[in-house]
C-alpha positions as CSV (number, residue, x, y, z in Angstrom):
1,X,-37.1,10.7,9.2
2,X,-37.9,13.5,11.7
3,X,-41.6,13.3,11.1
4,X,-41.8,9.5,11.3
5,X,-39.8,9.3,14.4
6,X,-41.8,11.9,16.2
7,X,-45.1,10.2,15.2
8,X,-43.9,6.9,16.5
9,X,-42.7,8.5,19.7
10,X,-46.0,10.3,20.2
11,X,-48.1,7.2,19.6
12,X,-46.2,5.1,22.0
13,X,-46.0,7.9,24.6
14,X,-49.8,8.2,24.5
15,X,-50.1,4.5,24.7
16,X,-47.8,4.3,27.8
17,X,-49.6,7.1,29.5
18,X,-53.0,5.5,28.9
19,X,-51.8,2.1,30.2
20,X,-50.4,3.7,33.3
21,X,-53.6,5.6,33.9
22,X,-55.6,2.4,33.5
23,X,-53.4,0.6,35.9
24,X,-53.9,3.2,38.5
25,X,-57.7,3.0,38.2
26,X,-57.6,-0.7,38.4
27,X,-55.6,-0.7,41.6
28,X,-58.2,1.5,43.3
29,X,-60.7,-1.3,42.8
30,X,-60.1,-3.1,46.0
31,X,-62.4,-5.9,45.1
32,X,-60.6,-6.9,42.0
33,X,-57.5,-9.0,42.8
34,X,-57.1,-9.9,39.2
35,X,-57.2,-6.3,38.3
36,X,-54.4,-5.6,40.7
37,X,-52.3,-8.4,39.2
38,X,-53.0,-7.1,35.7
39,X,-52.1,-3.5,36.7
40,X,-48.8,-4.6,38.3
41,X,-47.9,-6.7,35.2
42,X,-48.8,-3.8,33.0
43,X,-46.6,-1.4,34.9
44,X,-43.7,-3.9,34.4
45,X,-44.4,-4.5,30.8
46,X,-44.9,-0.9,29.7
47,X,-41.1,0.1,30.0
48,X,-40.2,-3.0,28.2
49,X,-42.6,-2.2,25.4
50,X,-41.3,1.3,25.2
51,X,-37.8,-0.1,25.2
52,X,-38.6,-2.2,22.1
53,X,-39.8,1.0,20.5
54,X,-36.4,2.6,21.3
55,X,-34.7,-0.4,19.7
56,X,-36.8,0.1,16.6
57,X,-36.2,3.8,16.4
58,X,-32.5,3.3,17.1
59,X,-32.2,0.8,14.2
60,X,-34.1,3.2,11.9
61,X,-32.0,6.1,12.9
62,X,-28.7,4.2,12.6
63,X,-29.6,3.3,9.0
64,X,-30.4,7.0,8.3
65,X,-27.1,8.0,9.9
66,X,-25.3,5.5,7.7
67,X,-27.0,6.7,4.6
68,X,-26.2,10.4,5.4
69,X,-22.6,9.6,6.2
70,X,-22.1,7.6,3.0
71,X,-23.5,10.5,1.0
72,X,-21.3,13.0,2.8
73,X,-18.2,10.9,2.3
74,X,-18.8,10.4,-1.4
75,X,-19.3,14.2,-1.7
76,X,-16.0,14.9,0.0
77,X,-14.2,12.3,-2.0
78,X,-15.5,13.9,-5.3
79,X,-14.2,17.3,-4.3
80,X,-10.8,18.7,-5.3
81,X,-9.7,19.0,-1.7
82,X,-6.1,17.8,-1.1
83,X,-5.8,18.0,2.7
84,X,-7.5,16.3,5.6
85,X,-8.6,19.7,7.0
86,X,-10.3,20.6,3.7
87,X,-11.9,17.2,3.4
88,X,-13.2,17.3,7.0
89,X,-14.8,20.7,6.5
90,X,-16.5,19.6,3.3
91,X,-17.7,16.3,4.7
92,X,-19.0,17.7,8.0
93,X,-21.1,20.3,6.1
94,X,-22.5,17.7,3.8
95,X,-23.4,15.4,6.7
96,X,-25.2,18.1,8.6
97,X,-27.1,19.0,5.5
98,X,-28.2,15.4,4.8
99,X,-29.0,14.3,8.4
100,X,-32.1,15.7,10.0
101,X,-32.4,14.7,13.6
102,X,-35.5,14.8,15.9
103,X,-35.6,17.6,18.4
104,X,-33.3,17.0,21.4
105,X,-30.8,14.8,19.5
106,X,-27.5,16.0,18.0
107,X,-24.4,15.0,16.1
108,X,-21.7,14.3,18.7
109,X,-18.9,13.2,16.4
110,X,-18.1,13.9,12.7
111,X,-14.6,13.1,11.3
112,X,-13.5,12.9,7.7
113,X,-9.8,11.9,7.1
114,X,-7.8,11.8,3.8
115,X,-5.9,8.6,3.8
116,X,-3.9,8.4,0.5
117,X,-6.6,8.2,-2.2
118,X,-9.3,7.2,0.3
119,X,-11.6,9.3,2.4
120,X,-12.4,7.5,5.7
121,X,-15.2,8.9,7.9
122,X,-16.9,8.3,11.3
123,X,-19.9,9.9,12.9
124,X,-22.1,9.5,16.0
125,X,-25.4,10.9,17.2
126,X,-27.1,10.8,20.6
127,X,-29.5,7.9,21.0
128,X,-33.3,8.2,20.9
129,X,-35.2,7.6,24.1
130,X,-38.9,7.6,25.0
131,X,-38.7,4.8,27.6
132,X,-37.5,5.2,31.2
133,X,-33.7,5.1,31.2
134,X,-33.3,1.8,33.0
135,X,-30.1,1.0,31.0
136,X,-27.4,3.2,29.6
137,X,-27.9,3.8,25.9
138,X,-24.8,4.3,23.7
139,X,-24.4,6.9,21.0
140,X,-25.4,5.6,17.5
141,X,-22.3,5.3,15.3
142,X,-21.5,4.8,11.7
143,X,-18.3,4.6,9.5
144,X,-17.8,4.9,5.8
145,X,-14.9,4.7,3.3
146,X,-14.7,5.9,-0.3
147,X,-11.8,5.5,-2.8
148,X,-11.4,8.8,-4.5
149,X,-11.5,9.1,-8.3
150,X,-8.0,9.6,-9.3
151,X,-5.5,9.7,-12.2
152,X,-1.9,8.7,-12.8
153,X,0.3,11.7,-13.2
154,X,3.5,12.2,-15.3
155,X,5.0,15.7,-14.8
156,X,8.1,17.1,-16.6
157,X,9.6,20.1,-14.7
158,X,11.7,22.2,-17.1
159,X,13.9,24.6,-15.2
160,X,16.1,27.6,-16.3
161,X,19.6,27.3,-15.0
162,X,21.2,30.0,-17.1
163,X,23.7,32.5,-15.8
164,X,21.0,35.1,-15.1
165,X,19.6,32.7,-12.5
166,X,22.7,33.0,-10.3
167,X,22.6,34.0,-6.7
168,X,19.3,34.3,-4.8
169,X,17.2,33.6,-7.8
170,X,18.7,30.1,-8.1
171,X,18.3,29.5,-4.4
172,X,14.6,30.5,-4.5
173,X,14.0,28.3,-7.6
174,X,15.6,25.3,-5.9
175,X,13.4,25.8,-2.8
176,X,10.2,26.2,-4.8
177,X,11.0,23.2,-7.1
178,X,11.7,20.9,-4.2
179,X,8.5,21.9,-2.5
180,X,6.7,21.1,-5.8
181,X,8.2,17.6,-5.8
182,X,6.8,17.0,-2.4
183,X,3.3,18.2,-3.5
184,X,3.1,16.3,-6.8
185,X,4.9,13.0,-6.0
186,X,2.7,11.1,-3.6
187,X,4.0,8.7,-0.9
188,X,1.4,6.1,-1.9
189,X,2.0,5.0,-5.5
190,X,-0.9,2.4,-5.8
191,X,-3.3,2.1,-7.4
192,X,-2.3,5.4,-9.0
193,X,1.2,6.6,-9.6
194,X,2.6,10.1,-9.6
195,X,6.0,10.6,-11.3
196,X,8.2,13.6,-12.1
197,X,11.1,14.2,-14.5
198,X,13.6,17.1,-14.2
199,X,14.9,19.0,-17.3
200,X,17.5,21.7,-16.5
201,X,18.5,23.8,-19.4
202,X,20.7,26.8,-20.4
203,X,22.3,27.1,-23.8
204,X,21.3,23.5,-24.5
205,X,20.1,20.4,-22.6
206,X,22.6,17.9,-21.2
207,X,21.3,14.4,-21.8
208,X,24.3,12.7,-20.2
209,X,24.5,9.0,-20.8
210,X,21.6,9.1,-23.3
211,X,23.5,11.2,-25.8
212,X,24.4,8.5,-28.2
213,X,20.9,7.1,-28.3
214,X,19.3,10.4,-29.1
215,X,21.8,12.3,-31.4
216,X,23.7,9.2,-32.7
217,X,27.0,7.7,-31.9
218,X,29.7,10.1,-33.2
219,X,31.9,9.0,-36.1
220,X,35.6,9.2,-35.2
221,X,37.6,12.1,-36.5
222,X,36.8,15.5,-37.9
223,X,34.4,16.4,-40.6
224,X,36.3,16.4,-43.9
225,X,35.1,19.7,-45.3
226,X,34.7,22.9,-43.2
227,X,31.3,24.2,-42.4
228,X,29.4,20.9,-43.0
229,X,28.3,18.2,-40.7
230,X,26.2,15.1,-40.9
231,X,23.8,13.1,-38.7
232,X,25.1,11.1,-36.9
233,X,27.8,13.7,-36.2
234,X,31.6,13.6,-36.2
235,X,33.5,13.6,-32.9
236,X,35.0,17.0,-33.9
237,X,33.7,19.8,-36.0
238,X,35.7,22.4,-38.0
239,X,33.8,25.3,-39.5
240,X,34.0,29.1,-40.2
241,X,33.0,31.2,-37.3
242,X,30.9,34.3,-37.6
243,X,33.9,36.5,-37.1
244,X,35.7,34.9,-40.1
245,X,38.0,32.6,-38.2
246,X,38.4,29.2,-39.9
247,X,38.7,26.2,-37.6
248,X,41.0,23.4,-38.7
249,X,41.7,19.9,-37.7
250,X,43.9,21.2,-35.0
251,X,41.4,23.5,-33.2
252,X,38.2,21.7,-34.3
253,X,35.5,21.8,-31.6
254,X,34.7,18.5,-29.8
255,X,31.2,17.1,-29.5
256,X,29.6,16.8,-26.0
257,X,26.6,15.2,-24.3
258,X,24.4,18.3,-24.8
259,X,21.9,18.4,-27.6
260,X,20.4,21.1,-29.8
261,X,17.2,21.3,-31.8
262,X,15.9,18.6,-34.0
263,X,15.7,19.7,-37.6
264,X,13.8,18.6,-40.7
265,X,10.3,17.3,-41.1
266,X,10.1,16.1,-37.5
267,X,11.6,19.3,-35.9
268,X,8.4,19.9,-33.9
269,X,7.2,16.3,-33.3
270,X,8.0,13.8,-30.6
271,X,8.8,10.9,-32.9
272,X,11.3,8.5,-31.5
273,X,15.1,9.3,-31.9
274,X,15.3,6.1,-33.9
275,X,13.1,7.8,-36.5
276,X,14.7,11.2,-36.4
277,X,17.8,12.0,-34.3
278,X,17.9,15.2,-32.3
279,X,20.5,17.9,-32.9
280,X,24.1,17.5,-31.6
281,X,26.2,20.1,-29.9
282,X,29.7,21.4,-30.3
283,X,31.5,24.0,-28.1
284,X,35.1,25.2,-27.9
285,X,35.2,23.6,-24.5
286,X,32.9,20.8,-23.2
287,X,33.0,22.3,-19.7
288,X,30.4,25.1,-20.4
289,X,27.5,23.0,-21.6
290,X,28.2,19.9,-19.5
291,X,28.3,22.1,-16.4
292,X,24.5,22.0,-16.8
293,X,23.0,19.2,-14.7
294,X,21.9,16.2,-16.8
295,X,18.2,15.3,-17.2
296,X,16.4,13.0,-14.8
297,X,13.7,10.8,-16.3
298,X,10.4,10.2,-14.6
299,X,10.8,9.0,-11.1
300,X,8.8,8.4,-7.9
301,X,11.8,8.9,-5.7
302,X,11.6,12.3,-4.1
303,X,15.1,12.1,-2.8
304,X,16.6,11.5,-6.2
305,X,14.6,14.4,-7.7
306,X,15.5,16.8,-5.0
307,X,19.2,15.9,-5.1
308,X,19.1,16.6,-8.8
309,X,17.7,20.1,-8.1
310,X,20.2,20.7,-5.3
311,X,23.0,20.1,-7.8
312,X,22.0,22.9,-10.1
313,X,24.5,25.6,-11.0
314,X,23.8,28.7,-13.0
315,X,25.7,29.1,-16.3
316,X,25.3,30.0,-19.9
317,X,22.6,31.6,-22.1
318,X,19.0,30.7,-22.8
319,X,17.7,28.0,-25.2
320,X,14.4,27.6,-23.5
321,X,12.8,26.0,-26.6
322,X,15.2,23.1,-26.3
323,X,14.4,22.6,-22.7
324,X,10.7,22.7,-23.6
325,X,11.2,20.0,-26.3
326,X,12.8,17.8,-23.7
327,X,10.0,18.4,-21.3
328,X,7.7,16.9,-23.9
329,X,10.1,14.0,-24.7
330,X,10.1,13.1,-21.0
331,X,6.4,12.4,-21.0
332,X,6.2,11.1,-24.6
333,X,5.6,7.4,-25.1
334,X,7.7,7.6,-28.3
335,X,10.8,8.2,-26.1
336,X,9.8,5.5,-23.6
337,X,12.4,2.9,-24.8
338,X,15.2,5.2,-23.8
339,X,14.5,5.1,-20.1
340,X,14.6,2.5,-17.3
341,X,11.4,0.5,-17.1
342,X,10.1,2.4,-14.1
343,X,10.7,5.8,-15.8
344,X,8.8,5.0,-19.0
345,X,5.8,7.2,-19.7
346,X,2.5,5.5,-20.6
347,X,0.8,5.8,-24.0
348,X,-1.2,8.8,-25.0
349,X,-4.9,8.2,-24.3
350,X,-4.3,5.8,-21.4
351,X,-7.3,5.8,-19.0
352,X,-6.9,8.0,-15.9
353,X,-3.7,9.6,-17.0
354,X,-2.5,13.2,-16.9
355,X,0.6,14.3,-18.8
356,X,2.0,17.7,-17.7
357,X,4.9,20.0,-18.7
358,X,5.9,22.9,-16.5
359,X,8.2,25.5,-18.2
360,X,10.0,28.0,-16.0
361,X,12.3,30.8,-17.3
362,X,13.6,34.1,-16.1
363,X,14.1,35.7,-19.5
364,X,14.1,35.8,-23.2
365,X,14.9,32.7,-25.3
366,X,18.0,34.1,-27.1
367,X,20.0,31.0,-28.4
368,X,19.4,28.7,-31.3
369,X,21.6,26.5,-33.5
370,X,23.0,25.9,-37.0
371,X,24.8,22.6,-37.6
372,X,25.2,22.0,-33.8
373,X,26.8,25.4,-33.1
374,X,25.2,28.5,-31.7
375,X,23.9,30.5,-34.7
376,X,25.0,33.9,-35.7
377,X,21.4,35.3,-35.3
378,X,21.4,34.3,-31.6
379,X,21.5,37.3,-29.3
380,X,22.6,35.5,-26.2
381,X,26.3,35.5,-26.9
382,X,28.7,38.2,-28.1
383,X,32.0,36.4,-27.7
384,X,32.5,35.5,-31.4
385,X,31.8,31.8,-30.8
386,X,28.9,31.6,-33.2
387,X,29.0,29.8,-36.6
388,X,28.6,31.9,-39.7
389,X,25.0,30.7,-40.5
390,X,21.6,31.5,-39.1
391,X,19.5,29.1,-37.1
392,X,18.2,26.3,-39.2
393,X,14.8,26.4,-37.5
394,X,14.6,30.2,-37.0
395,X,13.7,32.1,-33.8
396,X,13.8,30.2,-30.5
397,X,10.5,31.8,-29.5
398,X,8.8,30.7,-32.7
399,X,10.1,27.2,-32.2
400,X,8.8,27.2,-28.6
401,X,5.3,28.2,-29.7
402,X,5.2,25.5,-32.4
403,X,6.4,22.8,-29.9
404,X,3.7,23.9,-27.4
405,X,1.0,23.8,-30.0
406,X,1.9,20.3,-31.0
407,X,2.3,18.9,-27.5
408,X,-1.0,20.4,-26.4
409,X,-2.6,18.7,-29.4
410,X,-1.5,15.4,-27.8
411,X,-3.3,16.3,-24.7
412,X,-0.3,17.5,-22.7
413,X,-1.2,20.1,-20.1
414,X,1.3,23.0,-20.1
415,X,2.0,25.4,-17.3
416,X,4.4,28.4,-17.8
417,X,6.2,30.3,-15.1
418,X,7.9,33.6,-16.2
419,X,10.1,34.6,-13.2
420,X,10.9,38.3,-12.9
421,X,10.5,38.9,-16.6
422,X,10.3,42.7,-16.1
423,X,7.5,43.0,-18.6
424,X,9.7,41.7,-21.5
425,X,7.1,41.5,-24.2
426,X,8.6,38.6,-26.2
427,X,9.1,36.5,-23.0
428,X,5.6,37.3,-21.7
429,X,4.2,36.4,-25.2
430,X,5.7,32.9,-25.2
431,X,4.5,32.3,-21.7
432,X,0.9,33.1,-22.7
433,X,1.1,31.3,-26.0
434,X,2.6,28.1,-24.6
435,X,0.3,27.6,-21.6
436,X,-2.8,25.5,-21.9
437,X,-4.8,28.7,-21.1
438,X,-4.6,31.9,-19.1
439,X,-5.1,30.1,-15.8
440,X,-1.9,28.1,-16.5
441,X,0.3,31.2,-16.7
442,X,2.2,32.5,-13.8
443,X,4.4,35.6,-13.8
444,X,6.0,35.9,-10.3
445,X,8.1,38.9,-9.7
446,X,10.0,37.8,-6.6
447,X,11.4,34.7,-4.9
448,X,8.4,34.5,-2.6
449,X,6.0,34.8,-5.5
450,X,7.8,32.1,-7.3
451,X,7.3,29.7,-4.4
452,X,3.6,30.6,-4.3
453,X,3.4,30.0,-8.1
454,X,5.0,26.5,-7.8
455,X,2.8,25.7,-4.8
456,X,-0.3,26.7,-6.7
457,X,0.7,24.6,-9.7
458,X,1.3,21.6,-7.5
459,X,-2.1,22.0,-5.8
460,X,-3.8,22.4,-9.2
461,X,-2.2,19.3,-10.5
462,X,-3.4,17.4,-7.4
463,X,-6.9,18.8,-8.0
464,X,-6.8,17.5,-11.6
465,X,-5.4,14.2,-10.3
466,X,-8.4,13.8,-8.0
467,X,-11.1,15.1,-10.5
468,X,-13.7,12.6,-11.7
């Protein structure tokens, strides 16, 4: 482009100079009236001729500007940038690399703006000019627009609300989680949506109004023989506690809306509850478990999601594997029929779809269940409220690792955040084992670092969302 333009300019400049010189010689020939007339006409026609050259060069250069801007806009759109400032920097550099201007001309405008899932750009360059400037020439301008490659996003945020999270830690977690909602859930939900679910957990997961659908509608009364239970469960459960106390019909424990692990052949799968019910939950008082906020299925409503987070309280011990399982269930198509239509996750393998689970904990998974009651081999409680049998599925950490392996096999991306773990080897091990890879593991030691970790995860999810 630079060579061709300069060659055209040089040829017509030499032509103009030659014609002007010829006209001057002709005017000195006093005997040639026709020559004078020709010379005057030529002096008038030369600027017009050169002006037509300007038009030609301008048209050519405008086309080259458009081509360069289209290329730069496409390049910026294909990047992982998530802000207008980043997009503008990338686009401007690409434009300058692709547009070679003749000497004396320059780019006077270059703007790249991120508008939802589109990159919109404008650019202008100074006009060419080899003719006398008998009219004002405007800058040459071009515009371009590219719809970014994108993906639908379904994210389940699994958050530790156990007693150890009380005070400043809970405050920091709420702030970080709400900021993550703002980063992940986009204001524009077409043509690609971005949804988030919230799963708070402590000694179990409170499923609220979904309890009967996932663990079965309780049969009325108390189980007929101590120490046994069935699925679906009874409304009350009598059993022998680990300290030898035998519960009777009078002091049998009531069922609540919290749930424990699923057992049996589908303990570590995401098959629908209609195929295999999840575990039920009994406590001496329903107030402890149900003090945990209930789950919130996938939503595009930022206010709803942040209000859920604001309502968190810190209580109880840590059954992180149950929270993890419910993070998976929230994005599993096998659980879709449970939720309102707008909250139903799409099928595995859907084009342009990311399924993500983010697990956050501040400590060791120390609570598991036998027959819907905290098992005697749990280390999280020492108040004699355990049943006199070991956990049906074994260690909470082992359960968590198996769940992670199976959900990752379904294409679910897993991030783990171990908050102020203090180097606890078991907790660090499950963080590393569960995450998709080492880049998806975060071990923040302070509230500020927790916010940074959640922000980095949100930005990474957006980068994946915009990746080709």
